[in-house]
Chimera marker file (.cmm) of the C-alpha trace (Angstrom):
<marker_set name="trace">
<marker id="1" x="50.710" y="17.549" z="-57.393" r="1" g="1" b="0" radius="0.5"/>
<marker id="2" x="53.308" y="18.852" z="-55.308" r="1" g="1" b="0" radius="0.5"/>
<marker id="3" x="50.948" y="19.092" z="-52.657" r="1" g="1" b="0" radius="0.5"/>
<marker id="4" x="50.051" y="15.410" z="-53.399" r="1" g="1" b="0" radius="0.5"/>
<marker id="5" x="53.703" y="14.161" z="-53.030" r="1" g="1" b="0" radius="0.5"/>
<marker id="6" x="54.583" y="16.575" z="-49.798" r="1" g="1" b="0" radius="0.5"/>
<marker id="7" x="51.132" y="15.559" z="-48.246" r="1" g="1" b="0" radius="0.5"/>
<marker id="8" x="51.773" y="11.577" z="-48.854" r="1" g="1" b="0" radius="0.5"/>
<marker id="9" x="55.401" y="11.923" z="-47.634" r="1" g="1" b="0" radius="0.5"/>
<marker id="10" x="55.490" y="9.499" z="-44.423" r="1" g="1" b="0" radius="0.5"/>
<marker id="11" x="58.763" y="10.998" z="-42.374" r="1" g="1" b="0" radius="0.5"/>
<marker id="12" x="56.466" y="14.181" z="-40.510" r="1" g="1" b="0" radius="0.5"/>
<marker id="13" x="52.848" y="14.348" z="-39.427" r="1" g="1" b="0" radius="0.5"/>
<marker id="14" x="52.206" y="17.897" z="-39.951" r="1" g="1" b="0" radius="0.5"/>
<marker id="15" x="52.608" y="19.679" z="-43.840" r="1" g="1" b="0" radius="0.5"/>
<marker id="16" x="55.038" y="22.412" z="-42.294" r="1" g="1" b="0" radius="0.5"/>
<marker id="17" x="57.551" y="20.121" z="-41.670" r="1" g="1" b="0" radius="0.5"/>
<marker id="18" x="57.146" y="17.619" z="-44.697" r="1" g="1" b="0" radius="0.5"/>
<marker id="19" x="57.544" y="20.811" z="-46.720" r="1" g="1" b="0" radius="0.5"/>
<marker id="20" x="60.563" y="22.197" z="-44.761" r="1" g="1" b="0" radius="0.5"/>
<marker id="21" x="62.217" y="18.769" z="-45.572" r="1" g="1" b="0" radius="0.5"/>
<marker id="22" x="61.993" y="18.944" z="-49.093" r="1" g="1" b="0" radius="0.5"/>
<marker id="23" x="63.269" y="22.589" z="-49.194" r="1" g="1" b="0" radius="0.5"/>
<marker id="24" x="66.085" y="21.627" z="-46.875" r="1" g="1" b="0" radius="0.5"/>
<marker id="25" x="66.823" y="18.453" z="-49.236" r="1" g="1" b="0" radius="0.5"/>
<marker id="26" x="67.040" y="20.747" z="-52.193" r="1" g="1" b="0" radius="0.5"/>
<marker id="27" x="69.313" y="23.675" z="-50.488" r="1" g="1" b="0" radius="0.5"/>
<marker id="28" x="71.552" y="21.084" z="-49.056" r="1" g="1" b="0" radius="0.5"/>
<marker id="29" x="71.924" y="19.212" z="-52.572" r="1" g="1" b="0" radius="0.5"/>
<marker id="30" x="72.780" y="22.187" z="-54.315" r="1" g="1" b="0" radius="0.5"/>
<marker id="31" x="75.095" y="23.309" z="-51.751" r="1" g="1" b="0" radius="0.5"/>
<marker id="32" x="73.359" y="26.482" z="-50.851" r="1" g="1" b="0" radius="0.5"/>
<marker id="33" x="73.409" y="25.771" z="-46.788" r="1" g="1" b="0" radius="0.5"/>
<marker id="34" x="75.362" y="22.674" z="-44.754" r="1" g="1" b="0" radius="0.5"/>
<marker id="35" x="74.417" y="19.598" z="-43.544" r="1" g="1" b="0" radius="0.5"/>
<marker id="36" x="74.514" y="21.164" z="-40.068" r="1" g="1" b="0" radius="0.5"/>
<marker id="37" x="72.356" y="23.907" z="-41.434" r="1" g="1" b="0" radius="0.5"/>
<marker id="38" x="70.149" y="21.658" z="-42.890" r="1" g="1" b="0" radius="0.5"/>
<marker id="39" x="69.541" y="19.772" z="-39.666" r="1" g="1" b="0" radius="0.5"/>
<marker id="40" x="69.072" y="23.336" z="-37.701" r="1" g="1" b="0" radius="0.5"/>
<marker id="41" x="65.910" y="23.769" z="-39.741" r="1" g="1" b="0" radius="0.5"/>
<marker id="42" x="64.421" y="20.635" z="-39.170" r="1" g="1" b="0" radius="0.5"/>
<marker id="43" x="65.172" y="20.777" z="-35.464" r="1" g="1" b="0" radius="0.5"/>
<marker id="44" x="67.226" y="17.801" z="-36.157" r="1" g="1" b="0" radius="0.5"/>
<marker id="45" x="70.542" y="16.742" z="-35.130" r="1" g="1" b="0" radius="0.5"/>
<marker id="46" x="72.846" y="16.782" z="-37.602" r="1" g="1" b="0" radius="0.5"/>
<marker id="47" x="73.764" y="12.866" z="-36.746" r="1" g="1" b="0" radius="0.5"/>
<marker id="48" x="70.206" y="12.085" z="-36.911" r="1" g="1" b="0" radius="0.5"/>
<marker id="49" x="69.353" y="14.327" z="-40.400" r="1" g="1" b="0" radius="0.5"/>
<marker id="50" x="72.290" y="12.674" z="-41.974" r="1" g="1" b="0" radius="0.5"/>
<marker id="51" x="70.854" y="9.092" z="-40.798" r="1" g="1" b="0" radius="0.5"/>
<marker id="52" x="67.631" y="10.034" z="-42.625" r="1" g="1" b="0" radius="0.5"/>
<marker id="53" x="69.413" y="10.814" z="-45.885" r="1" g="1" b="0" radius="0.5"/>
<marker id="54" x="71.405" y="7.651" z="-45.643" r="1" g="1" b="0" radius="0.5"/>
<marker id="55" x="67.586" y="5.324" z="-45.048" r="1" g="1" b="0" radius="0.5"/>
<marker id="56" x="66.490" y="7.044" z="-48.105" r="1" g="1" b="0" radius="0.5"/>
<marker id="57" x="69.067" y="6.264" z="-50.382" r="1" g="1" b="0" radius="0.5"/>
<marker id="58" x="70.333" y="10.010" z="-50.468" r="1" g="1" b="0" radius="0.5"/>
<marker id="59" x="74.156" y="10.365" z="-50.548" r="1" g="1" b="0" radius="0.5"/>
<marker id="60" x="75.429" y="13.440" z="-49.742" r="1" g="1" b="0" radius="0.5"/>
<marker id="61" x="79.202" y="14.456" z="-49.748" r="1" g="1" b="0" radius="0.5"/>
<marker id="62" x="81.129" y="17.853" z="-48.871" r="1" g="1" b="0" radius="0.5"/>
<marker id="63" x="83.438" y="16.712" z="-51.548" r="1" g="1" b="0" radius="0.5"/>
<marker id="64" x="82.622" y="16.906" z="-54.991" r="1" g="1" b="0" radius="0.5"/>
<marker id="65" x="83.899" y="14.053" z="-57.340" r="1" g="1" b="0" radius="0.5"/>
<marker id="66" x="87.281" y="15.651" z="-58.233" r="1" g="1" b="0" radius="0.5"/>
<marker id="67" x="87.570" y="15.674" z="-54.411" r="1" g="1" b="0" radius="0.5"/>
<marker id="68" x="86.877" y="12.435" z="-53.852" r="1" g="1" b="0" radius="0.5"/>
<marker id="69" x="89.130" y="11.197" z="-56.347" r="1" g="1" b="0" radius="0.5"/>
<marker id="70" x="91.764" y="13.136" z="-54.714" r="1" g="1" b="0" radius="0.5"/>
<marker id="71" x="91.451" y="12.273" z="-51.127" r="1" g="1" b="0" radius="0.5"/>
<marker id="72" x="91.391" y="8.360" z="-52.173" r="1" g="1" b="0" radius="0.5"/>
<marker id="73" x="95.136" y="8.913" z="-54.040" r="1" g="1" b="0" radius="0.5"/>
<marker id="74" x="96.044" y="10.474" z="-50.690" r="1" g="1" b="0" radius="0.5"/>
<marker id="75" x="94.823" y="7.903" z="-48.721" r="1" g="1" b="0" radius="0.5"/>
<marker id="76" x="96.621" y="5.057" z="-50.969" r="1" g="1" b="0" radius="0.5"/>
<marker id="77" x="99.887" y="6.452" z="-50.025" r="1" g="1" b="0" radius="0.5"/>
<marker id="78" x="99.588" y="6.614" z="-46.364" r="1" g="1" b="0" radius="0.5"/>
<link id1="1" id2="2" r="1" g="1" b="0" radius="0.2"/>
<link id1="2" id2="3" r="1" g="1" b="0" radius="0.2"/>
<link id1="3" id2="4" r="1" g="1" b="0" radius="0.2"/>
<link id1="4" id2="5" r="1" g="1" b="0" radius="0.2"/>
<link id1="5" id2="6" r="1" g="1" b="0" radius="0.2"/>
<link id1="6" id2="7" r="1" g="1" b="0" radius="0.2"/>
<link id1="7" id2="8" r="1" g="1" b="0" radius="0.2"/>
<link id1="8" id2="9" r="1" g="1" b="0" radius="0.2"/>
<link id1="9" id2="10" r="1" g="1" b="0" radius="0.2"/>
<link id1="10" id2="11" r="1" g="1" b="0" radius="0.2"/>
<link id1="11" id2="12" r="1" g="1" b="0" radius="0.2"/>
<link id1="12" id2="13" r="1" g="1" b="0" radius="0.2"/>
<link id1="13" id2="14" r="1" g="1" b="0" radius="0.2"/>
<link id1="14" id2="15" r="1" g="1" b="0" radius="0.2"/>
<link id1="15" id2="16" r="1" g="1" b="0" radius="0.2"/>
<link id1="16" id2="17" r="1" g="1" b="0" radius="0.2"/>
<link id1="17" id2="18" r="1" g="1" b="0" radius="0.2"/>
<link id1="18" id2="19" r="1" g="1" b="0" radius="0.2"/>
<link id1="19" id2="20" r="1" g="1" b="0" radius="0.2"/>
<link id1="20" id2="21" r="1" g="1" b="0" radius="0.2"/>
<link id1="21" id2="22" r="1" g="1" b="0" radius="0.2"/>
<link id1="22" id2="23" r="1" g="1" b="0" radius="0.2"/>
<link id1="23" id2="24" r="1" g="1" b="0" radius="0.2"/>
<link id1="24" id2="25" r="1" g="1" b="0" radius="0.2"/>
<link id1="25" id2="26" r="1" g="1" b="0" radius="0.2"/>
<link id1="26" id2="27" r="1" g="1" b="0" radius="0.2"/>
<link id1="27" id2="28" r="1" g="1" b="0" radius="0.2"/>
<link id1="28" id2="29" r="1" g="1" b="0" radius="0.2"/>
<link id1="29" id2="30" r="1" g="1" b="0" radius="0.2"/>
<link id1="30" id2="31" r="1" g="1" b="0" radius="0.2"/>
<link id1="31" id2="32" r="1" g="1" b="0" radius="0.2"/>
<link id1="32" id2="33" r="1" g="1" b="0" radius="0.2"/>
<link id1="33" id2="34" r="1" g="1" b="0" radius="0.2"/>
<link id1="34" id2="35" r="1" g="1" b="0" radius="0.2"/>
<link id1="35" id2="36" r="1" g="1" b="0" radius="0.2"/>
<link id1="36" id2="37" r="1" g="1" b="0" radius="0.2"/>
<link id1="37" id2="38" r="1" g="1" b="0" radius="0.2"/>
<link id1="38" id2="39" r="1" g="1" b="0" radius="0.2"/>
<link id1="39" id2="40" r="1" g="1" b="0" radius="0.2"/>
<link id1="40" id2="41" r="1" g="1" b="0" radius="0.2"/>
<link id1="41" id2="42" r="1" g="1" b="0" radius="0.2"/>
<link id1="42" id2="43" r="1" g="1" b="0" radius="0.2"/>
<link id1="43" id2="44" r="1" g="1" b="0" radius="0.2"/>
<link id1="44" id2="45" r="1" g="1" b="0" radius="0.2"/>
<link id1="45" id2="46" r="1" g="1" b="0" radius="0.2"/>
<link id1="46" id2="47" r="1" g="1" b="0" radius="0.2"/>
<link id1="47" id2="48" r="1" g="1" b="0" radius="0.2"/>
<link id1="48" id2="49" r="1" g="1" b="0" radius="0.2"/>
<link id1="49" id2="50" r="1" g="1" b="0" radius="0.2"/>
<link id1="50" id2="51" r="1" g="1" b="0" radius="0.2"/>
<link id1="51" id2="52" r="1" g="1" b="0" radius="0.2"/>
<link id1="52" id2="53" r="1" g="1" b="0" radius="0.2"/>
<link id1="53" id2="54" r="1" g="1" b="0" radius="0.2"/>
<link id1="54" id2="55" r="1" g="1" b="0" radius="0.2"/>
<link id1="55" id2="56" r="1" g="1" b="0" radius="0.2"/>
<link id1="56" id2="57" r="1" g="1" b="0" radius="0.2"/>
<link id1="57" id2="58" r="1" g="1" b="0" radius="0.2"/>
<link id1="58" id2="59" r="1" g="1" b="0" radius="0.2"/>
<link id1="59" id2="60" r="1" g="1" b="0" radius="0.2"/>
<link id1="60" id2="61" r="1" g="1" b="0" radius="0.2"/>
<link id1="61" id2="62" r="1" g="1" b="0" radius="0.2"/>
<link id1="62" id2="63" r="1" g="1" b="0" radius="0.2"/>
<link id1="63" id2="64" r="1" g="1" b="0" radius="0.2"/>
<link id1="64" id2="65" r="1" g="1" b="0" radius="0.2"/>
<link id1="65" id2="66" r="1" g="1" b="0" radius="0.2"/>
<link id1="66" id2="67" r="1" g="1" b="0" radius="0.2"/>
<link id1="67" id2="68" r="1" g="1" b="0" radius="0.2"/>
<link id1="68" id2="69" r="1" g="1" b="0" radius="0.2"/>
<link id1="69" id2="70" r="1" g="1" b="0" radius="0.2"/>
<link id1="70" id2="71" r="1" g="1" b="0" radius="0.2"/>
<link id1="71" id2="72" r="1" g="1" b="0" radius="0.2"/>
<link id1="72" id2="73" r="1" g="1" b="0" radius="0.2"/>
<link id1="73" id2="74" r="1" g="1" b="0" radius="0.2"/>
<link id1="74" id2="75" r="1" g="1" b="0" radius="0.2"/>
<link id1="75" id2="76" r="1" g="1" b="0" radius="0.2"/>
<link id1="76" id2="77" r="1" g="1" b="0" radius="0.2"/>
<link id1="77" id2="78" r="1" g="1" b="0" radius="0.2"/>
</marker_set>
């Protein structure tokens, strides 16, 4: 099943690139690597990788929910 999903993924042509994408995204979302490192592993710019994530509907933030709320409160006081 895993192989079928990776093979049908339309973003890259080669299986290895597709597989690396899934690995990079998994590592990124579990906060094991940074956005910059994930992009580097995929031989993409950070901006391009970020755009791909957005186009796929995957939201990524360096901040956790608590930090986001703190930032919102701080920005409201400015």
